[in-house]
N, C-alpha and C positions, 0 to 999 in steps of 0.2 A: 311802403304800405304793409301793415301787419296782416299776418294770416293766422288762423286759429285752428286747433284740433279739438274736437268735442267728444266727450264720453257720454254714451246714451244708454238708458234703460227704459224700455217700453216707449221709445220715442221722445223721452224727456231728457234734456241735458242735465247731467250730474256734475260735470267738471269740464273745464276748458284750459288749454295751454295756448300761449302766444308764441308763434314762430318756431317752436321746437317742443319736444316732449322729453321729460326726464327719462333717460335711458333705463333706469331701474324699473320704470313702469312698462316700458316697451318689452322688457324681457319676459313679461307675462304672456306674450303672444308669439306664436311661431309663424314661419313663412307659409305654412299650409293654411293659416287663418287670415291670410291677406287676400281680400277679394277686390278685383278691379272692375270698374264699370265703364260707361254709364249703365245704371240699372233702370229697369222699368219703374220699380217702386223703391226709390231711395229715400234717404233722410232729407235730402235737399231737393228742391224743385228744379228740374231741367239741368242737371249737372253736365258740364262738358266732359269732365273726367272725374271719376270717384275712386277712392281707395278706402275701403272699410276693413277694419280688423274686428272680427267677430269671434266670440267663444262662449260656450254655455257656462251658466253659473257654477255648475258642479266642477267643471274643469278648472275654472279660475280659483274656486275655493281650495281644491287640492294643491294647486301651484302656490298659492299664498301660504298654505299650511306648511309645505315643505321648505319654504323660504323664511319660515319663522314668524309669519304674520298671521297668526291664528287668533282665536277669540280672546285669550288671556292677554296677548300683546295689545289688541285693539281696545279691550276694557281699560288697560293701564293708560293708553294714550288718550282715551276719551275722558277719563277722570282728570288727568293732568290738564287737558285743554279746558275743561269745565272750571277747574279751580283758577286757572290763569285768566279766564274770561271774567269770572266774578271779581277777581282782583282789579282788573282793568276798569270794569263798570263801577266798582266802588271808588276807585280813584277819580273817575270822572265826576262822581257825585261830590267829592270833596272840592275839586276844582270849581265845579258849578257853584258851590256854597260860597266861594270867595269871589264870585263874579268873573271867573276865568272863561266861561263859555257864554258867548253873546249870540244874539240873533237866532236862538234856538226856538222851535215851535213850542207852544205852551204845553203840549202833550209829551214833550221829550222826557221829563222826569218820571212821569207815570209809566211810559213805555219802558224806561230803563229799569224801574222797580219791578215791573211785570216780568222782564226777562231775567232779572236776578232771582226772583222767586221761583221761576221755572227751573233755572240752572241749579239751585240749591238742592232740589229733590230729585233731579232726573238721573236715571240710569241709562246704560247703553240699550237695555231692552226697551225702555221707554222711548228712547230716540228712534229705535228701529220701528216700534209700533206707530209713532207719529208719522214717520216717513211713509210707512205702508198706507196710511189713510190718505196722505197727500198724493201719493202716486196713483191712487184710484181715480182721482179727478184733479190733476195738477192745475187746470185752468181756473179752478175755484180758489186756489191758494196763491195766486200771483200777488206780488207786492203792489197793492193799490191802496193809497191812503196811508194811515198810520202803520208803522212797522208791526208786523205780527210775528212773535217769536216762534210760532208753530207753522209759519209759511215755509214753502220749499226753500227759498233763498236763505231764510234764517236758519233752518235745519242744516243746510249745506255749509253755512258759515261756521258751524261748530268745528269744522275741519280746516278752516282757513289757515294757511301757512304750515299745515301738516303734510306729511308724506302722503300723496294721493293714493298710495297702495292701501293705507289704513282706512281712508274713506271708502275705497272700493270694498275692502273687507267688511266694513260695517254695513254698507248697502246690501251686500250679498246675504247677510244674515236674514234679511227679510224677503228673500227671493226664492222661487221654486227652482230646483236643480236644472230643469230643462230650459229655463229662460235664457235669452241671449243678451250679452253685453256687446255693444258696438262702439268702436273708436273710429271716428271719421277724420281722416287725415287729408281729405280732398283739397282743402285750402292750402295746406303745406305743399302739396304737389303743384298746384296752380301758381303758388308764390315762389317756387324754385327752392324751397327749403329741404325737400326730399326729391329723389328721382323715382321714376316709374318702376324700377326694379327693387324698390324698397323691401328690405328684410328686417323686421323689427329686432329679432335676436341678434343678427349680425351687428346692427347698430349698437345694441346694448352691450354686447361683449367687447366691442372695440373701446367702450368707455369704462369697463369694469376696473381696470387697473387704477383709475383715479376717481371714479364716480361712486363706487359702491363702498360704503362703510359698513353696511349690514345687509341682510337679506341675500347673501351670496348662496349659490347652490351648496348644500351640505355634502360632506364627504362621509361615505359609509365604509367601514372596515369590516370585512367578513373573515371567516376562518380560513379562507383560501380561494384560489381562482375558480374552483368548481362552483362554490356557493355564489360567488360574484357573477359568473357567467349565466347561471341558471336564473338568478334574480333579475339580471338585466334583460334576459329573454322574456320573463314574466311582465316586466314593465313595458317592454317594446310591444308585446301582444295584448296585454290586458289593461295597461295604463299608459297608452301611447302618448297622452297629453302631458305626462311627466318625463318623457324622454328629454335629457339635457338639463333637467331640473334636480336630478340626484346623481352625484358622482360617486362611483365605486372605486375604492383604492386599487390601483393597478399592480397586481402581484407579478413580479418578475419571474421569468421562466426558472423553475427549480427553487423558487423561494420557499422558505420554511412555512408550513401550514399548521393549522390547529389553533385551538383556543388560546394556549399559552403564547404562541407567536403573535396572535392578534392583539392580545392584551399588551405585549411589549411594544407593538407598533403604535397603539394608542398612547402609551407613556412617552414614546419618542416624539410623536406629534406634539404633545404638550410641552415637552422639553425644548422643542424647536420653535415654539411660539406660533404654530399654525393657527390662524385666527378664524378659519371657516368653522362653522358648526360641524362637529364630528360625532358620528354614531358608531359605537362598537356593537355590531349585530352578530350575536353568537347563537350557536345551537342551543336547544333546550334539553341538554343532557348532562349527565353527571360530571363529565370532564370539563364542560364549559362553566358549570357552577363552581367547580373546584378552582378553575383558572382565575376567576374574577376575585378570588380571595387576595390575589397579588395586588389588587388596587386598594385594599384596606389601608387607610392612613395616607394614601396618595392624594394630594390636592390637585384636582383637575380643574380646568376652566369651567365656568358655569354653563358654557355653551357646548360642553362635551357630555355625552350620555352613553349609558350602557343598556342594551336591550337584548333580551333573549327571544327566540322564536316563540310565538304564542302557543298556548295549549290548544289542542283540537279534539273534536268528538271522536275522530278516527283513532287517534292515539290513546283515547281513554278506554278503548276496548280493542286491543291489538294483540295478535298472537305473539308469544314470546317463547323462545326455546332456552331451557335451563337444564340443570342436573336432573330434575324430576320429569323432564319431557316438555311437551308443548302445552301451553295454557294461555288463555286470553286474560290480559291484565292492563292496567293503566300504565303506559310507558311515558306519559308526559313528564318532563324533567329528568328522565333517565336515559332515553334513547332518541330524543328529538333532533336528529341531524336533518340536513336538507332533504335527504332521500324521503323522509316520512311526509314531506309536504309536496311531493311531485305529482300526486294524484293516484287514485286507486287504479286507473287504467295503466299506470306504469308499474305500480307495486305488485300487481297480480301476476302469477306465473302462468305457464301454459295450460294449467288445469283450472285456472280461474280463482285460485286461492291466493291470499295475501302472503307475500314473502315474510317469514317471521323475523322478529328481532332476536339476535343471538347475544346472550349476556357474556361479557368479557371480564375484565379485571374489576376487583372491588377497590373503591376509592375511599380510604379511611377517613379523609377530612370531611367528606359529605355523607358518610355512612351509607353508601349506595353503590350498586354495580353500575358499570357503564355498559350500554347496549348499542348495537348497530344493526341495521337491516342486512340480511344476508344477500349475497349476489349483487353487491353494490355496483360492480362494473356493468352488469347487464341492465340494472335499473337506470344508470346514467345513459347507456346506449339507447334504451327505449325512450327516455325523455328527449334526447336530442332528435330522435325520429319524430316524436310527437311535435316538437317545435317546427321541424321542417314541414310537416303536414299542415300545421296551422299557418305557416308563412306562405305556403303554396296555395292553400285553399282556406281563406279566413272563415268561411261558413262553418268549417269543421270545428272551430273553437267552441262553439256552443254545445257540441257533443263530447267534448273532452272535459276532464276533471281538473280544474284550476283552483279549487277551493282552498287548498293548503297554501299555495303561493299567494293567492289573493289575500289570505289572512295575514301573511307576513308583511306584504306591502302596506295593507291597511294599518297594521300595528306600527310600521315605520312612519307612516304619515302622521298618525296620532302622536308618536314620540316627538316628531319634528314640530308639531303644532305648538306654537308658543302660547 
């Protein structure tokens, strides 16, 4: 006997699997998002046992983005599917002309032409708009009588045989961030296809070695272990839904750090044929901009990218210490190391003043001085204390300044968004 898993939005079934779920789709959910019933108000009437996987739209959007299934990739998949469907429908018209299709209703040709007409002019935004209308009153758009190309079943058929993650990404484009998507795997539990201790990510990871051709977690190379640890702390505390979805390169103890070493690591990844998507995430300072010159003329895989920390308003008016003394200036691109993103609450000294940037050596290739925040060791110490406070008492996070690290993670998500 077959068992089904159903994906729901607003109580409406969007997709269904028979007897199993593609592990690449399961990876989008974590063990914390598995809810076991029975529930008082579930999607099924009087369930004996229920297992629902639920996650907010905003969370799933971020996860799909970092896995490379962003708007650009979805638009490309949509266009390809539309073109393929038009070819199939046009082929059926030729076959019909030769009498190859018998016992068809008299309205078949008219409906086919109507669908071809819709397909020829439709964009992804059009599709999202049609879906939004249907979801407001899905019962009015059920397939009754002649096929309606704008009905819910017809709209969902656009993604027939496509990777369901692309369908989900397309659906999410028309949703509010706080809406929830539910995956009901209750029948799989009842049918013995999964056990009650079901963990979606564990199941997915066990299949990664042979099931995943794309959409694998990206690897991020930073300038050293300090950057990596601080960014992982930011993800853990500020973007917990992305924990496990972004892998940071593990610097060995005593490994060479700095922008130059990071660039060499990227080149070695490419030479070794590592097929994960790889992001080289560098400081926004003179040394990092100088280091990337070593990549000029180097042919990297298309799924490799180079990203600098983003510019910030704080850095645009920051105290800098040079030969003429202390002056406020724009240090974006000149002294944007990780320290400058750890928060004003960490960067201020005991008197409440920002620790200034100290200008160091002049880098001829980029015609700029290299700067770095003074008292770096103390800044690092204060940030680690800040992390401990946030982990011990999460309510304190809202009183802390995470704007700089938030900006880096958001820039990273945008970079990974295909």
